[in-house]
Steps between C-alpha positions, in 0.01 A plus 500: 500500500837662410780445754516767774151622416303541830203271543150628478406371850689448822326239718597527870481186701581536872611166645543375851485134593242389245662194349164315512339743253785671310518263206138544415541881528802519275369242255198726449734774383679273258163407357390857426374562146677840523874448502663844525565512874757458764440329833677650799507242780584671827616243752441641845748280686308171443621213716325219312552386139352814342831638381601180328173504308553856384857416383362215291274744313779760462730232347249390237315828416685823457184697584534398866719703736590433863553760770622370837449707812502444874151448645349847554137459393263526210516882458880504478489212249249677281704823497812308406304352209374846397851635504628216286215500244565635152166413338259754368235345727505341842299196598503322838448127563514357850714192522222274627250610232503440120389668176262376237693467167342807340553732801780725371363506147164621621638753753760644265250515215242679709747747641624590152153515347382762753839665557440438867732544800366185669282206410345279768303178468312263727646175638414145590506370854676171439497176699709214351262243631413235446279618344663801349292820565525835323255757643474829316567783741416860403795729572353767275164678486278345234357827375848641435640228274589517133557872478739778609443610858634804679539410880498872578140505387374144559626471853348167594820352363679597820284253694578202286701212637861630481655200313796609292557166317194512270628803318758642261650847538699737283847509657549871425167573674623328816845669485376847425264492796736328744261209541684243706435249777514561871803310632369351823602152620324190386225491236195675651283751322780667296277500194265741685708815479642413154147459364393828654792686340401355161142634527614838635694557180316308230268670258486230234410148639324206342332214686423160352229261606716209395711316755856395434683444832437180696521624858595201707290430812675196639799714609304746711708587805285698733671781685235530777708329766825686438560794733748652256230531231218653698585853393649440159193645338555817699853526351343498156267796580791683661681458166197627309500807723876554453461476127213752489687736735798493261269595209251756646394597148374140457296494818169677445232483767306228322805273499561553870137403563534192278814401694318534833210287379748239374667498840168437674420200273848350499554539869167341577584207268837457680329514838268211403798288394700549822530243775272589799797619716589774255162632405427751771843660481468536124150641532631767731771586253237505225278739703791733573602528130141551382447770763815667356344482158181657645693788655685563176168521312570190287194294602215578263193331643315531171747251350398226743209258461246493779638182656851647486388821672375305802822302524717813458313695763524219749874456444570876526305525827624190683719233353464297822117503476512407135731210570284378786198506277685290246569247775134472593331162466314607182820614323676182597250288313553433130184685414597799716844521335344477159261788587796696627703460179191578291433815703873603494585450136194381322489191278863540372650476846277208594601319182868554574465359848314194377753436226793525742338260739430252218863531387620377837292185508689167478 
């Protein structure tokens, strides 16, 4: 690559106190079969040895760059990375995860083959063991893989898991549509509004059945017991609503209905994860926001499955009664909870719950 020629890909790596995992992450970038990239390591005020590790890569590989900032959270780190990036494409790798060697080669190749705005693949849930486990996890809809997809027409895409790190994006697509991260404290749910903005604007997306990112499960830090994180998911939906309000031409009725259905599913998922002492208060907040959606005409009952309609009606009518029913003896049992998850979100939600519980086993 000629000197001063911008790299094809800018890989953003947000970093905060991950010295245990960082070498494996950065080594996976060095090992890529595609070499035309830069790595922007954004150090969010780490207090462990993370910065020293970054410096060691910067000193031996000119593709690595270090940005130091005071601790202000994941969203702010990602936006600093976006501002610093000069590549044609943007990729994101979390600092406790790692890439398969062919990741960038396959993502870039697919994006260019289809002239797409975004390419997204599946991932592996990874446990280092012993024994090492890699469990394929479907981030994308199987029937939509291997072809160009227009999210404005195939709208199930909006309900996919909002992971941003299994994808590659055209940088000009992100810039032209002001697609950035919500700068809230910590690292909770900020991929939710970013992912939504991507699908609001994308008309040329490609999904791959292959998995490339090894998504680490032995570093799962549950937020359910943190009072400061109870309403972080609500901040993301407020950001979605701000974004749509700033672009009324990009907010047709169908999109507002999709956003309302997303809110129902995401809030219910968050409610299930919360510690007992926060659940009722959150359910009351959820009910109030969904009633607002109803009054604005954004709730389209025809978009909900039968089991969802029952849950939604109950939450709208009385969040207290809904919560009490969830605390009943039947729902406290493992079987009762399984039925609840199945009724609420079908097999995909039940699978996610089971995988997350398995991930936390010693």
